N, C-alpha and C positions, 0 to 999 in steps of 0.2 A: 330477121330484115332490122338492119341498123340503122338509127336516123342520126342524121348530123347534128352538131349543135347549131340552135337557131331555130327559124319558124318554117314549118311544112304548111303548107296551105291545102285545105281541102274544101269540098263545096263553097268555093269563092264566090260565087255567083249561084242562081237557082238551077241553074242546067249542069253544073260541074258535079264530078262526083264524089262520093266518100272513100274512106278506107273500108273495104270489105276484107274479111278473112272467112274463108270457105273450105280450109283445107286442115288437117292435122297436124301438130306438132309445130305450128307456125309462132315464132317468138318475135314480137315487135318490141324492139329494145332502143331506147333513146340514150341520151348523155348526161341525164340527170332531169328532174323535177322542179327545180329551183329555176330563178329566172335566166341564168346562164347556160341552161341546158338546151333538151331539144323538147319545142313545141308543137302540136298540132293545131291548127289555127281552124276554126270553124266559121267561114265567111259568111253565110248565109243559113236562113231557117228552112226546115224541111219544109215540103208540101203540104198543104193544106187536105190531108187525108183523114181516113176515119180514127178517132181513137178509141180503143175498144177495149172491154174488160181484160186486165193483162193475161195472156195465154189462151185467151176463149176462142182466138182466130188464128189461122198459120201467120206466121212472124210477116212474110209480104203482104199481107193485109193490115198492119198496124202501122200508123204514122211514125209512132216512137222508134222503130228500127231505122230512121235516117239520123243517125249519129254519126259524130264524129268518126267514129272508131265502131264497127259491127262485126260482132262475130255471130256468122248463122249456119248452122249444121242442118244435115238433112232431116226434115221431119217424118219422114216415112218408116215403115218397119214392118214386115211379115209377121203374123202368128206364130209363136211357137208353140205353145201349149195352154191349157185351159184350168183353172183349180177346178177341182171336184170335190171338196169338201171345205165347212167353214175353217175360215183359221180365226183363231182368238188374238186379242189384243196381247203382245208380249212374245208370241208363239214365232219360232225359227221356221221350223220345218214346214211344207206347204205339199200338199196331196196333189197331183197335177193328171192330166188325160194321157200324158207321154213325154219322157225325158227326154229323149234321142237328140232334139235338137239343140239341149242344153248342155253348159259345159260349166266347169267350176269358172270362176273369174270373169264369166260374162257379165258383160252390162246390157241389163231389160229394162224394159218399161212395163210395168204393170198398169193396166186400165180397168176401172170400174165402171159400169152402168147401172145407176140405181134407179129401175121403173117401178119401184115398189109404190110411188105416187098414183101411177096411174090416173083413174078418173079425177083424183084429187087435183092433181097439177091442172087439168082442164077448168077445173072449178077455182082454183087458188085458194085453196083450202090449206093453210099449212100445218103440216104434221105435228102431233103430241110430243112433247121432251121423250116419251118411252117408247117412241116410234122405232121401228128398226130403219128407217130412212136414213142415209147419210147424213143431211142436214142437220136432222136432229140428235143423232149419235153425236157429231162432232161439237153440237152446242148447247148440249144439255149440262143442266135443267132451264136453260133459258126456255122460255115461253115464245115462239115464234108468232107474230100478229100479220094479219093479212095484209099488212101493207109492203111486208117484207118479201116479196113477190120473187125476186132474183135470187134471195138466201135459198128458198126451196124450189126454184123453178128450174128449167131443164139444162142450164149451164152447171149449175150447182151438184146437180146429180151426174156429171161426168168428173171423174176422180182420176187421177195418174200421177204417177210419180216415178224416178228412175232409182234402180238399186241394181246390186251386185248378186250373182248366184255365186255362194260360198262352195259348195259342195254337191254332186248329184248323187244322192244315196242309192237308189233303185230306179228301175225302170218307170215309176209313177210317184218319186217322192225328191225333191230337192231341200235344200236347207238356204235360205236367204243370210246376207250378211248383217242384215239388220232385221230386227223382230217388227212385227206389224205394230204399227200404233194405233189401230182400231180395229174394231172385231169386222173382219170381212167376210161378208155370207155369201155361197154361192147364188143367192139372189141378188146379188150386185153385179153378177157374171164379169170376176175377175178374170182377166187373161193376160199372159205374157207376151210381150212383143220383143222383136229384136229392136236394141238401141243403134241408129245409124247416123247418130250427130256428131259432131266431131270431139276429138280427143286431145289433150295435151297444147293447148293453145295458151299463151302468156302475153300479157301487155306489162311493161314496166320500163323502169327511171325516163319517164317522159311526164310532161304536162299537157294539158288540154284546156284552151280557151277559145273565145268565141267574140264575135263582133256584135253581140247582143247587146243594145244599149241601157237594158233594165228598164227601171219605171214599172217593178212588180207589185200588182196586187192578185190575190187570191182570186181563180176563176173569174176575172176581170181584163176588159182590155184596156190598152193604153190609148189614151186620148190626148189630142191638145186642141184646145179652144172649142170642146164638144165634138170634134171628129176622131174616128178611130183611126190610130195611126198602126197598131198591132193589135190583131184580134187576141180574145182571151185563150184561143186554142194555141195559136202562137207562144203568148206569153207562159203558158204552163206547159206545153208539151214539146215544143219545135226547136229548142236549142240545146240539145244533148250530148253527152260526154260520150258514154259507152254502152252499147246495148249487146247484151249475151244471150243465144238462144240456141236451146237444142244441142248444148255443150257440156262435158265434164272432164274432170281433173284438169282444170287451166285455173289460170291466175292473174289478178291484177295488182300490181305490187310497186309501190314507191311512185305512184301517179297524182297530180294535183290537178285539180277541176276549179277553172277561174272563170267566173263571169259565164254561167250556164244556167238554164233554168229546170234541166233535170242532169244530174250526174252520174252513175253507173245503174242501168237496169237489168236485171236477172230474171229470164222467162223460161220455164221448161229447163232448167239447167240444174245441175246437183256438182256437189264436190270441187265448187268453185272456190277458192281463197282470194278474199280482198285484202291485202294488208298494206298497211303504211300508206294509205290515202287520205289527201287533204283538200277540204273544200275551201275556195277564198274568193273574196270580190264581191259583188253587188249581191243584194236579197234575191233570192229564188224558189222554186218550187219543192223540189226533193234533192236529196242527197243521194243514199243507197235505197234502191226499191226492188225487193223480192217476189215475185208472183207466180204462181203454180210453179214452184221450184222447192227443193229440198237438201237437207244434210250441207248448206253452203256455210262458208266460215267468213265474218267480218271482222277484222281485229286491227286494232291500233287508228282507226279513223278519227281525225280529228277535223270539228265545222268551225270554221271563223267568219263564213259569210254567213248571212241571216236566212234561212231555209224553213218552210213551212213545216214541212214532213223531213225531218232530218233523216231518219231511219225508218222505213216500212216494211211490212208485211202483209200479204193480202192475195186472195185467190186461194186458199187451201195451201199456203208456203207452210212446210212441217219441218222440224229437227234443224232449222238453221239457227247458229249460233253468231252473235255480237257479243263482242268483248274486247274489254280495254279500250273504249270509245270514250271521246270527251269532247263536249260542247264548250266552246269558250264564248259564248254570246248568252244573254239572258232577254227575256220577252220584258215586256212591260204593260201595266194593265192600261195605263193612261193613254200610251199611244198604238198600241194595237199591232205592233209589228210584230213579225214571227218569233215565236220561242223555242227553243230545242224541245223536241217530243220525239219519243217512240209512237210511231204511228201504225193502228192496226185497221186496214183501210176495207174491210168487209170481207164477205164471203169464208168466214171461219179459219182464218190461217191458226195452227194449232200445234202446241208442242213444240215451240221454239223456246232459245234460251238468250236471257240479256243477262250479261255477267260482268260485272266488273265497271259498270258503266258511270261516268260521271257528267252532271250536268243536266240530265233528263229527266223528265216525268212522262207519263202516258198521257197524250192529248193527241186521241186518234181521230180520221177523218172517215168520208164514204159518205153515201146518201142512204136516206131509210130505206131503200129499197134492199139494200146487202147487208143490213143490220143481222144480227150483234157485228160490233166490230171485231170481235176476233172469236176464235172456236177454243177449244178447251186446254187444260194443263199446259199455258205457257206459265213460262218460270223467270222472275225478276230476282236475280240474287248479286247481292252487294250493289244496288244501283242508288247511286246519289244524286238526288235532286238538286235543282237548281236554287242558288241562294235565296230568291224571291219565288213565291207559288207561281207566278207567273199566269196565272187564270186572268183571260179575258173578262170574265163577268165574275160578279162579287160572289156568286155561290159557289165557284169552284175554289176559292179558299186554299186551304193547303192540302186538299184533297190528290193523293197520286196519281188515281185513276180519275182521268176528267172526259166527259163527253156532254155534246150538246142535245146527244138523243137519250136522255133520261125519261122520257116520256113513255119511252116505249119498254120500260124497265117494271118490276113487280109493283112499285110505289109512284111510279109516276112523277118521281121527284129526284133532284140531285142525290138523294142520301142511298140512292141503290145505282149509281151509276156504275159500280164494279161488277155488275151483272155482265156488263157488256165482254167481259172477260172470264167465261165461266171456268170452275176448278182451276184457277190461276194458283200459284205459288209465288208468294212475295217471302224473301229472306233475307234480313237485314238491310231492308229498303230505309232510307233516311235523308236528310237532309244536312248542309254544311252548318246552316243556322236554321234555329226553329226545328219544327215538327212537321211529319207528314202524317195524314190520315188515310183510313180504308173504311169507306162505309161510316162517315162520320166517328169513327174509333180510333184511338191509339193504341189498343190492345192487341196483344198476339191472340189467335184463336184459328179453330179448323171446323169448318161446317161443311154443307153440301157446295157452297159458292167460291170458299176461298181456305187455304193454308196460310198462315200469319206467322212467322218466327222473328225475333230479333227486330220488331219496328222500331225505329228510332234509336237502335243501339249499334254503337261502331265494335271493331273489334270481333269481326267472325274467325271462327277457327279454321275456317276453309275461304280465305278471301275470294278465290276465284273456283266454281265448281268445274267449270271449263279446264281448266289446269289440273285440277285432281282428277277428274275422269282422264285426263290424256295421260297423266303418269301413270295410272294405274291400268290403261290398254297398251302402253308402250313398256311395261316393265317385264324384263326378261322372265 
């Protein structure tokens, strides 16, 4: 579908439609993302419907789907097989009940339902760090506290991801295209379902703008003379650029997002590439948000507009790569304006890579019920922090990882803010001017909480872990 130069109006009034893509292999192509190219113009906010934990409900029950452009795939899929043996982290081969319905190259959804908590859930007792429960396994050694009810509650015990069958070895064994990222026990009831969402959808060479007048304050309404003009929900969630759910093998390329409160959201998506995207215009809420999604790539994203959450991972997002991204604004302690941030928004997003990022530190969000901010083994490789630390509070200082929720860490002080990212890897993390610290320390080290190498030292032998791994995988 080719868009002409000029402005295409969508949802220009509350009763007008949006652009929706619900079929495979649809490419929406404009004539350029600059001011003289093709502009999709969102004229009115989405309706004031429920905003839920991203991916926890069907997309047609989520207010954020009301974006200028939405890619929405089928969410149903029949059961194909059941795991019959435990699968260890790093393992490719899976024993299944029957492989007759599985084919090499088939895209599938693996779903776990962890009922290990049983009576614990009813009593709202958090599992211990060494418990077999999914929430414990993906946050250890962090010790969950009773107030973090969502982290060990029913939603967090439903985990799913999209993957590909590499080969069928025999009647009861298949090999997955990617290794297991955590121990998948038979007690977690892992099952394989057919993926029936969208394939091959692309959005490229265009810009998305809106009529939103701004006045953004985080989770607060816009008021004039003490009267609410726009609700906090509208300001935070209802002026959205792109929504992608239940889709694989797609892309967003050469797209500019201007004057939006939310840029691009991925939910239940995999193998989506966001490339050469730009964020411009007035202050807003979020740039790229990845929730309940895996193995997506965000590369060459440039942030010019001030956003509270430049890039966000949440809701058990895993295996996603953010590389070669740049923030061209800085926050200021005195004015409290948004500063560029890598945001871990709770429900333990794990094993994501932040690589060759310029102008970011970790300043995560989320409420206490979904802490810790992140899950296990997230990697920060050659991340250069902003020129000024950007801490909104004096105690944040030069810390690379900053969290308002330090009271729920082992010391109850800012010195252990890093515990919100358990088992993380920090390699070549630094600032252009000054230094960054991790746990009130400027030293390299390795312990149960983190591995730190090359802190405040430029000149990594491998400037990009992503590019190095890609070269290895594509070598003849």
